[in-house]
C-alpha positions as CSV (number, residue, x, y, z in Angstrom):
1,M,-32.3,-20.6,33.8
2,S,-29.5,-18.2,33.1
3,K,-28.9,-16.3,30.2
4,P,-25.8,-17.0,27.4
5,D,-24.2,-14.0,28.3
6,Q,-24.1,-14.3,32.2
7,N,-22.7,-17.9,31.7
8,E,-20.1,-16.3,29.0
9,A,-19.3,-13.7,31.3
10,E,-19.0,-16.0,34.6
11,S,-16.9,-18.4,32.9
12,E,-14.1,-15.4,31.6
13,Q,-14.3,-14.0,35.3
14,T,-13.3,-17.3,36.4
15,G,-10.5,-18.1,33.9
16,P,-6.8,-17.1,34.7
17,I,-6.1,-13.4,34.5
18,W,-4.2,-12.8,32.0
19,K,-7.0,-14.3,29.6
20,R,-9.2,-11.6,31.3
21,Y,-6.9,-8.7,30.3
22,V,-6.3,-10.0,26.7
23,N,-10.0,-10.2,26.5
24,T,-10.6,-6.7,27.5
25,I,-8.2,-5.5,25.3
26,I,-9.5,-7.1,22.8
27,E,-12.8,-5.9,23.5
28,T,-11.5,-2.5,23.6
29,Q,-9.7,-2.8,20.2
30,I,-12.7,-3.7,18.5
31,A,-14.8,-0.7,19.9
32,R,-12.7,1.5,18.9
33,H,-12.7,0.4,15.2
34,P,-16.0,-0.2,13.7
35,I,-14.4,-2.4,11.1
36,L,-13.4,-4.8,13.4
37,V,-17.0,-5.6,15.1
38,Q,-18.0,-6.2,11.6
39,I,-15.1,-8.7,10.8
40,R,-15.6,-9.9,13.9
41,T,-19.4,-10.7,13.1
42,V,-18.2,-12.4,9.5
43,W,-16.0,-14.4,11.6
44,R,-18.3,-15.9,13.8
45,Q,-21.0,-16.5,11.4
46,I,-18.0,-18.2,9.1
47,Q,-17.3,-20.4,12.1
48,D,-21.3,-21.4,12.3
49,E,-21.7,-22.3,8.9
50,R,-18.3,-24.8,9.6
51,G,-20.7,-28.0,8.6
52,I,-21.3,-27.0,5.3
53,W,-17.5,-25.9,4.1
54,P,-17.1,-28.5,1.6
55,Y,-20.1,-27.3,-0.1
56,L,-19.9,-23.4,0.6
57,T,-16.3,-23.0,-0.6
58,P,-16.5,-24.5,-4.0
59,L,-19.8,-22.5,-4.5
60,L,-17.9,-19.1,-3.2
61,A,-14.9,-19.9,-5.4
62,L,-17.1,-20.4,-9.1
63,V,-19.2,-17.1,-7.9
64,F,-15.9,-15.3,-7.3
65,L,-14.6,-16.4,-10.5
66,G,-17.5,-15.5,-12.5
67,T,-17.7,-12.1,-11.0
68,Y,-13.9,-11.5,-12.0
69,R,-14.3,-12.5,-15.3
70,A,-17.6,-10.1,-15.7
71,E,-15.6,-7.2,-14.4
72,R,-12.5,-8.2,-16.7
73,R,-14.7,-8.4,-19.6
74,K,-16.2,-4.9,-18.6
75,L,-13.1,-3.1,-18.2
76,R,-11.5,-4.7,-21.2
77,N,-14.4,-3.4,-23.1
78,Q,-14.2,0.2,-21.7
79,V,-10.8,0.5,-22.9
80,S,-11.0,-1.2,-26.5
81,S,-14.2,1.6,-26.4
82,S,-12.1,4.4,-25.3
83,S,-8.8,3.5,-27.4
84,S,-10.9,2.9,-30.6
85,A,-13.0,6.6,-29.7
86,R,-9.3,8.2,-29.7
87,R,-8.3,7.6,-33.0
């Protein structure tokens, strides 16, 4: 039984030459910029979770909204306390 990495490498080698060049360029750019490695990893994880997107999307929206409101409340409290301290 062959490893999945070998199958992917073999399929990339049998494709058109321009696809191999594009893949090589992309891999080189990703290796040069570490943030791209993280973005690619997150993107692949998101793709793996595609089946639960109908549940995950509203949950993430609620978490975002709650976090945003809490941060805004903190900021307003800091601004109001600093402006009252100046008086």
